[in-house]
C-alpha positions as CSV (number, residue, x, y, z in Angstrom):
1,X,43.3,58.0,97.0
2,X,42.3,58.1,93.4
3,X,44.3,61.3,92.8
4,X,47.4,59.8,94.4
5,X,47.1,56.7,92.2
6,X,47.0,58.8,89.0
7,X,49.1,61.7,90.2
8,X,51.8,61.3,87.5
9,X,49.2,60.9,84.8
10,X,47.4,64.1,86.0
11,X,50.7,66.0,86.0
12,X,51.5,65.0,82.4
13,X,47.9,65.9,81.3
14,X,48.4,69.4,82.9
15,X,51.8,69.8,81.2
16,X,50.6,68.7,77.8
17,X,47.4,70.9,78.1
18,X,49.5,73.9,79.1
19,X,51.9,73.3,76.2
20,X,49.0,73.0,73.8
21,X,47.4,76.3,75.0
22,X,50.7,78.2,74.7
23,X,51.3,76.8,71.2
24,X,47.7,77.8,70.2
25,X,48.2,81.4,71.5
26,X,51.6,81.7,69.7
27,X,50.1,80.3,66.5
28,X,47.1,82.7,66.6
29,X,49.4,85.6,67.3
30,X,51.6,84.6,64.3
31,X,48.5,84.3,62.0
32,X,47.2,87.7,63.2
33,X,50.6,89.3,62.7
34,X,50.8,88.1,59.1
35,X,47.2,89.2,58.4
36,X,47.9,92.6,59.9
37,X,51.1,92.9,57.8
38,X,49.1,92.1,54.6
39,X,46.6,94.7,55.5
40,X,49.4,97.3,55.9
41,X,50.9,96.3,52.6
42,X,47.5,96.7,50.9
43,X,47.2,100.2,52.4
44,X,50.6,101.2,51.2
45,X,49.9,99.8,47.7
46,X,46.7,102.0,47.6
47,X,48.8,105.0,48.8
48,X,51.4,104.3,46.1
49,X,48.6,104.0,43.4
50,X,47.2,107.4,44.6
51,X,50.7,108.9,44.3
52,X,51.0,107.5,40.8
53,X,47.8,109.2,39.8
54,X,48.9,112.4,41.4
55,X,52.2,112.3,39.6
56,X,50.3,111.8,36.3
57,X,48.3,115.0,36.9
58,X,49.9,117.9,34.9
59,X,48.2,120.5,37.0
60,X,50.8,121.2,39.7
61,X,48.5,123.4,41.7
62,X,46.2,120.4,42.4
63,X,48.9,118.1,43.6
64,X,49.7,119.4,47.1
65,X,46.0,119.4,48.4
66,X,45.6,115.8,47.2
67,X,48.9,114.8,48.8
68,X,47.8,116.4,52.1
69,X,44.6,114.5,51.9
70,X,46.4,111.2,51.3
71,X,48.8,111.8,54.2
72,X,45.8,112.7,56.4
73,X,44.5,109.1,56.0
74,X,44.9,106.4,58.7
75,X,48.4,105.4,57.6
76,X,50.7,105.3,60.6
77,X,53.6,103.5,59.1
78,X,56.9,105.5,58.9
79,X,57.7,106.1,55.2
80,X,59.7,108.1,52.8
81,X,60.2,108.4,49.0
82,X,63.7,108.6,47.6
83,X,64.5,109.8,44.1
84,X,68.1,109.7,43.0
85,X,69.4,109.5,46.6
86,X,67.3,112.4,47.8
87,X,64.3,112.2,50.1
88,X,61.5,114.0,48.3
89,X,58.6,113.0,50.6
90,X,58.3,111.5,54.1
91,X,55.7,110.8,56.8
92,X,55.8,109.7,60.5
93,X,59.6,110.0,60.6
94,X,61.9,112.6,62.3
95,X,63.3,114.8,59.7
96,X,66.7,114.9,61.4
97,X,67.1,111.2,60.8
98,X,66.6,111.7,57.1
99,X,69.1,114.5,56.9
100,X,71.8,112.3,58.3
101,X,73.1,110.0,55.4
102,X,74.3,107.3,57.8
103,X,70.9,107.1,59.6
104,X,69.1,107.3,56.3
105,X,71.0,104.3,54.9
106,X,70.2,102.4,58.1
107,X,66.5,103.2,57.7
108,X,66.6,102.0,54.1
109,X,68.2,98.8,55.1
110,X,65.8,98.2,58.0
111,X,62.7,99.1,56.0
112,X,63.8,96.9,53.1
113,X,64.1,93.9,55.4
114,X,60.7,94.6,56.9
115,X,58.8,95.3,53.7
116,X,59.6,95.2,50.0
117,X,60.0,98.8,48.6
118,X,57.3,100.1,46.2
119,X,58.1,101.9,43.0
120,X,56.4,105.2,42.5
121,X,55.9,106.1,38.8
122,X,53.7,107.8,36.3
123,X,53.0,108.0,32.6
124,X,54.3,111.1,30.9
125,X,51.4,112.3,28.7
126,X,53.6,114.0,26.2
127,X,55.9,111.0,25.6
128,X,53.5,108.3,26.8
129,X,56.4,106.7,28.6
130,X,56.8,105.4,32.1
131,X,58.7,107.8,34.4
132,X,60.0,106.5,37.8
133,X,59.4,109.2,40.4
134,X,61.1,107.3,43.2
135,X,61.0,104.3,45.6
136,X,58.7,104.2,48.6
137,X,60.3,102.7,51.7
138,X,58.1,102.0,54.7
139,X,58.5,100.2,58.0
140,X,56.1,98.4,60.2
141,X,53.6,100.4,62.2
142,X,54.0,100.8,66.0
143,X,51.1,98.5,66.5
144,X,52.7,95.8,64.3
145,X,56.0,96.1,66.1
146,X,54.4,95.7,69.4
147,X,52.5,92.7,68.1
148,X,55.8,91.2,66.8
149,X,57.3,91.2,70.4
150,X,54.1,90.0,72.0
151,X,55.0,86.3,71.8
152,X,58.3,87.0,73.5
153,X,56.6,88.9,76.2
154,X,54.1,86.1,76.6
155,X,56.9,83.5,76.9
156,X,58.7,85.7,79.4
157,X,55.6,86.0,81.5
158,X,55.0,82.2,81.3
159,X,58.6,81.6,82.2
160,X,58.5,83.9,85.3
161,X,55.2,82.3,86.4
162,X,56.7,78.8,86.0
163,X,59.7,80.0,88.0
164,X,57.5,81.3,90.8
165,X,55.5,78.1,90.9
166,X,58.7,76.0,90.8
167,X,60.4,77.9,93.7
168,X,57.1,77.8,95.7
169,X,56.9,74.1,95.1
170,X,60.6,73.6,96.0
171,X,60.3,75.7,99.1
172,X,57.2,73.8,100.1
173,X,58.9,70.5,99.5
174,X,62.0,71.5,101.5
175,X,59.8,72.6,104.3
176,X,58.0,69.3,104.3
177,X,61.3,67.4,104.2
178,X,62.7,69.5,107.1
179,X,59.5,68.8,109.1
180,X,59.9,65.1,108.3
181,X,63.6,65.0,109.3
182,X,62.7,66.9,112.5
183,X,60.0,64.5,113.4
184,X,62.2,61.5,112.7
185,X,65.0,63.1,114.8
186,X,62.6,63.6,117.8
187,X,61.2,60.1,117.4
188,X,64.8,58.6,117.3
189,X,65.8,60.5,120.4
190,X,62.6,59.3,122.1
191,X,63.2,55.7,121.1
192,X,66.8,55.7,122.2
193,X,65.9,57.3,125.5
194,X,63.8,54.4,126.8
195,X,66.5,51.6,126.6
196,X,69.1,54.2,127.6
197,X,67.3,54.8,130.9
198,X,67.1,51.1,131.5
199,X,70.9,50.7,130.8
200,X,71.7,53.4,133.3
201,X,69.6,51.5,135.9
202,X,71.3,48.2,135.1
203,X,74.7,49.9,135.4
204,X,73.9,51.0,138.9
205,X,72.9,47.5,139.8
206,X,76.2,46.1,138.4
207,X,78.1,48.5,140.7
208,X,76.6,46.6,143.7
209,X,77.7,43.3,142.3
210,X,81.2,41.8,142.1
211,X,81.9,43.2,138.6
212,X,85.2,44.6,137.5
213,X,85.2,48.5,137.7
214,X,87.0,48.6,134.4
215,X,84.0,46.9,132.7
216,X,81.6,49.3,134.3
217,X,83.7,52.3,133.3
218,X,83.6,51.1,129.6
219,X,79.8,50.6,129.8
220,X,79.5,54.1,131.3
221,X,81.5,55.6,128.4
222,X,79.1,54.0,125.9
223,X,76.1,55.2,127.9
224,X,77.6,58.7,127.9
225,X,78.0,58.4,124.1
226,X,74.4,57.3,123.7
227,X,73.3,60.2,125.8
228,X,75.2,62.6,123.5
229,X,73.7,61.0,120.4
230,X,70.2,61.3,122.0
231,X,70.8,65.0,122.8
232,X,72.0,65.6,119.3
233,X,68.9,64.1,117.7
234,X,66.7,66.0,120.2
235,X,68.3,69.3,119.2
236,X,68.2,68.7,115.5
237,X,64.5,68.2,115.8
238,X,63.9,71.7,117.1
239,X,65.6,75.1,117.2
240,X,68.7,74.6,119.5
241,X,70.0,77.1,122.0
242,X,73.3,78.8,121.3
243,X,75.7,80.0,123.9
244,X,79.1,81.7,123.9
245,X,81.8,79.0,123.6
246,X,85.4,78.6,122.7
247,X,85.4,77.0,119.2
248,X,89.1,76.1,119.6
249,X,88.4,74.0,122.8
250,X,85.3,72.4,121.2
251,X,87.2,71.5,118.0
252,X,90.1,70.0,119.9
253,X,87.8,67.9,122.1
254,X,86.1,66.5,119.0
255,X,89.5,66.0,117.3
256,X,90.9,64.1,120.3
257,X,87.8,61.9,120.5
258,X,87.9,61.0,116.8
259,X,91.6,60.5,116.8
260,X,91.5,58.0,119.7
261,X,88.8,55.9,117.9
262,X,90.3,56.0,114.4
263,X,92.7,53.7,112.6
264,X,96.5,54.1,113.1
265,X,96.8,54.3,109.3
266,X,95.3,57.8,109.5
267,X,97.8,60.6,110.1
268,X,96.1,63.3,112.1
269,X,97.3,66.9,112.2
270,X,95.8,69.8,114.2
271,X,96.7,73.5,113.6
272,X,95.0,75.7,116.2
273,X,95.8,79.0,117.9
274,X,96.8,79.0,121.5
275,X,94.2,81.7,122.5
276,X,90.5,81.1,122.8
277,X,88.1,82.2,120.0
278,X,84.5,82.8,121.1
279,X,81.5,82.2,118.9
280,X,77.8,81.5,119.4
281,X,77.7,77.8,119.5
282,X,75.7,74.7,120.3
283,X,78.4,72.4,121.5
284,X,76.7,69.0,120.8
285,X,75.6,70.0,117.2
286,X,79.0,71.5,116.4
287,X,80.7,68.4,117.6
288,X,78.4,66.3,115.4
289,X,79.3,68.4,112.4
290,X,83.0,68.0,113.0
291,X,82.4,64.3,113.4
292,X,80.5,64.0,110.2
293,X,83.1,65.9,108.2
294,X,86.0,63.8,109.7
295,X,84.2,60.5,109.1
296,X,83.5,61.5,105.5
297,X,87.2,62.4,105.0
298,X,88.3,59.1,106.4
299,X,85.8,57.2,104.1
300,X,87.2,59.2,101.1
301,X,90.7,58.1,102.0
302,X,89.5,54.5,102.5
303,X,90.9,54.4,106.0
304,X,94.4,55.4,105.0
305,X,95.9,58.9,104.5
306,X,96.5,62.3,106.1
307,X,93.8,64.3,107.8
308,X,94.4,67.9,108.9
309,X,92.2,70.3,110.9
310,X,93.1,73.9,110.9
311,X,91.5,76.9,112.7
312,X,92.0,80.3,111.2
313,X,90.8,83.6,112.8
314,X,90.2,86.7,110.6
315,X,88.8,90.1,111.5
316,X,85.3,89.1,112.5
317,X,85.1,85.4,111.5
318,X,86.7,82.1,112.3
319,X,87.3,79.3,109.8
320,X,87.6,75.6,110.5
321,X,89.2,73.7,107.6
322,X,89.3,69.9,107.3
323,X,91.6,68.6,104.6
324,X,92.0,65.0,103.5
325,X,94.1,63.2,100.9
326,X,91.2,61.1,99.6
327,X,89.6,60.6,96.2
328,X,88.5,64.2,95.8
329,X,85.4,65.7,94.1
330,X,84.6,67.1,90.7
331,X,83.3,70.7,90.4
332,X,79.7,69.6,89.8
333,X,79.7,67.7,93.1
334,X,80.6,70.8,95.2
335,X,76.9,71.6,95.9
336,X,75.2,68.2,95.3
337,X,77.1,66.5,98.2
338,X,75.0,68.6,100.6
339,X,71.7,67.4,99.2
340,X,69.7,64.9,101.3
341,X,70.2,61.3,100.1
342,X,73.4,62.1,98.0
343,X,76.1,59.6,98.7
344,X,79.0,57.9,96.9
345,X,79.3,55.1,99.4
346,X,77.6,51.7,99.2
347,X,76.3,52.1,102.8
348,X,74.7,55.1,104.5
349,X,71.7,57.3,103.7
350,X,73.6,60.4,102.6
351,X,72.4,62.6,105.5
352,X,75.7,63.5,107.2
353,X,76.6,66.5,105.0
354,X,73.0,67.6,104.7
355,X,72.7,67.7,108.5
356,X,76.0,69.5,108.8
357,X,74.8,72.1,106.3
358,X,71.6,72.6,108.3
359,X,73.4,72.8,111.6
360,X,75.9,75.4,110.4
361,X,73.8,77.5,108.1
362,X,70.3,77.4,109.6
363,X,71.1,77.0,113.3
364,X,74.4,78.9,113.6
365,X,74.0,81.4,110.7
366,X,77.3,80.4,109.3
367,X,78.6,78.9,106.1
368,X,79.9,75.5,105.0
369,X,81.3,74.6,101.6
370,X,83.8,72.7,99.6
371,X,86.8,75.2,99.7
372,X,88.9,73.2,97.3
373,X,89.0,69.7,95.8
374,X,91.0,67.8,93.2
375,X,90.2,64.4,92.0
376,X,92.5,61.7,93.4
377,X,94.4,64.3,95.5
378,X,92.0,65.4,98.2
379,X,89.4,67.8,99.5
380,X,89.2,70.7,101.9
381,X,85.9,71.4,103.6
382,X,85.4,74.8,105.4
383,X,83.1,76.0,108.2
384,X,82.8,79.7,108.7
385,X,81.3,81.3,111.8
386,X,81.0,84.9,113.1
387,X,82.9,85.9,116.2
388,X,81.2,87.4,119.3
């Protein structure tokens, strides 16, 4: 109870704490990187000083052993010395790269960006003047390069972890919503079933009384309609049974039913093949989907316009397209209209297209989408099912 009351506050505390921890790790990494870089610079300055002393030694035979000893130290940075455009000394670099002038220029540019070059010089004992022996170019060590990309790797890991958590949370939330809708659907079917049974009984009683058969026929039509609605809710609350059925026949029946009960201001058009097209279908739920799509189209046209239903058969699929001349949709609405609760109408809960998507994609393994739409010109919705 207490957790539910302070749930949002708890979430914000977790978010802020996580952000603080990440910031602290990144800052410490940056500080360590800079410290390590300074240490490498100090090593290279010492190395350059050693080279200066070596260059100042007039005894040539003593130079090479000392140079070898310096290179044998724990310096892992790639480096080279250039004198008048020529590489006179290198370490930890492939010699082939230094022989290629283009690659050498690239290394000079990269090393200069990473670290400021160090001048190698010595004092000529005869003239007592400073003599420049060359410039030392060196890059970051392998350890420092890895450390440089460590924050990026850390951020990537955090991002992937956050994505996994988000998708897990989203899947869990969707599963909870589906369970809720299923429970509500079953409960609705149960609640409708009780008065419906009573109505059927009263209808049988009316038949024995002196009541016009026309009245009873109309009542029976409404009872039949209520039975269909109850069956729909019962099936949406659980995994429905599919059977081989003619989608042309089922679509025409839904079309005729809706046309008879719609305004004369709606111009209906049906384009369907003469031969049967068989798919795995749940008739009640498919009829419900067509009904939802047609009602949405009529609402989009504000009760006046042209509505067309077309059935197309390809090699192994069948497409049912419903086109209206309504207000149309923007591109960003193509997917959001299928989300539960999304609606542009003043009335309604925004569940029609969400249920249609679940019926077609989850129960029938098909596809439903906005095929085409243009603002103020109309929309075409498409259902796609596999043939049997």
